[in-house]
C-alpha positions in Angstrom: 17.4 17.6 -4.5 16.9 14.1 -5.8 13.4 13.3 -7.1 12.1 9.7 -6.8 9.1 7.8 -8.2 8.3 4.4 -6.9 5.4 1.9 -7.4 4.2 0.7 -4.1 1.3 -1.4 -2.7 -0.5 -0.1 0.4 -2.4 -2.4 2.7 -4.9 -0.6 4.8 -6.1 -2.1 8.1 -9.9 -1.9 8.4 -9.6 0.9 11.1 -7.9 3.2 8.6 -10.1 2.8 5.4 -12.4 5.7 6.4 -9.6 8.2 7.0 -8.1 10.6 4.4 -4.6 9.1 4.7 -3.5 9.4 1.1 -4.7 13.0 0.6 -2.3 14.0 3.4 0.6 12.8 1.2 -0.2 15.8 -1.1 -1.2 18.3 1.5 1.6 17.8 4.1 4.4 16.2 2.1 4.1 17.7 -1.4 4.0 14.3 -3.0 2.3 13.3 -6.3 0.5 10.0 -6.7 -1.1 8.0 -9.5 -3.5 5.3 -8.3 -3.0 2.2 -10.5 -5.4 -0.1 -8.7 -7.5 0.1 -5.6 -9.9 -2.0 -3.6 -11.0 -0.1 -0.5 -14.3 -0.2 1.4 -15.0 1.4 4.8 -14.7 -1.0 7.7 -12.8 -3.6 5.6 -9.2 -4.2 4.8 -8.1 -2.2 1.8 -5.4 -2.5 -0.9 -4.1 0.3 -3.2 -1.4 0.1 -5.9 0.1 3.5 -6.7 3.1 5.3 -8.1 4.3 7.8 -5.5 6.7 10.6 -6.4 8.4 13.6 -5.0 11.7 14.9 -3.5 13.5 12.1 -1.7 13.3 13.7 1.7 9.6 14.4 1.3 9.0 10.8 0.0 10.8 9.4 3.1 8.7 11.5 5.4 5.5 10.4 3.6 6.4 6.8 3.9 7.1 7.2 7.6 3.7 8.9 8.0 2.0 6.0 6.2 3.7 3.5 8.5 2.8 5.5 11.6 -0.9 5.5 10.4 -0.7 1.6 10.4 -0.5 1.2 6.6 1.7 -1.7 5.5 3.9 -0.8 2.4 5.4 -3.1 -0.2 7.4 -2.4 -3.3 5.3 -3.3 -6.3 8.0 -5.3 -8.0 7.8 -7.9 -5.3 4.1 -8.5 -5.9 4.0 -9.8 -9.5 6.1 -12.8 -10.1 6.6 -15.2 -12.9 7.1 -18.8 -11.8 9.9 -19.7 -14.2 9.4 -23.5 -13.7 5.8 -23.2 -14.9 6.3 -20.8 -17.8 6.3 -22.4 -21.2 7.0 -19.1 -23.0 3.8 -19.6 -25.1 3.3 -15.8 -25.4 -0.3 -15.6 -24.4 0.7 -12.8 -21.9 2.3 -10.6 -24.6 -1.0 -9.8 -26.4 -3.0 -9.2 -23.2 -0.6 -6.8 -21.4 -1.7 -3.2 -21.8 1.6 -1.8 -20.6 3.9 -4.0 -22.7 5.6 -5.5 -19.7 6.1 -8.7 -21.8 8.2 -9.0 -24.9 9.5 -11.7 -27.1 13.3 -12.2 -27.3 13.6 -12.8 -31.0 16.8 -14.9 -30.9 15.6 -17.4 -28.3 11.8 -17.0 -28.6 11.7 -16.6 -24.8 9.1 -14.3 -23.2 10.8 -11.5 -21.2 8.9 -10.0 -18.3 9.8 -6.4 -17.2 7.9 -6.0 -13.9 8.9 -2.3 -13.8 6.2 -1.7 -16.5 3.6 -3.9 -14.6 0.6 -2.1 -13.1 -1.0 -5.3 -11.6 -4.0 -5.3 -13.9 -4.0 -9.2 -13.5 -4.7 -9.7 -17.2 -1.6 -11.9 -17.6 -2.7 -14.0 -14.7 -6.0 -14.8 -16.4 -4.4 -15.3 -19.8 -1.6 -17.6 -18.8 -2.5 -21.2 -19.7 0.1 -22.9 -17.3 -0.7 -20.3 -14.5 2.9 -19.1 -14.4 2.0 -15.6 -13.4 1.4 -15.2 -9.7 0.3 -12.3 -7.6 1.9 -11.9 -4.2 0.1 -9.4 -1.9 
């Protein structure tokens, strides 16, 4: 069987934040998860960024369960975007990024952004002088 690992963003409606929804992914679907960022309080809307992994069939069942529980799911790569028109390739983001999602192309001196390495820590957003890094949740 094919094993998958995907970074996703979960948006919890306020009615679900006091329920053990994520633990059911382990117990009933045999999935593993790594929480990269979370902001959840009972009675308020919540947000969690996680890497979810397991066998493809189990992963698909787990995603269907989350959707049936009212959780909105987004792929992480759609959430962190560099506005190419605003980016001046100054490199301020390179030194701030703990996961090395930014690198410098030596021939062109252009900053390369690899959003597959991004964990949405938001340090690049704060460090970027022209405000080219944008979070879309």
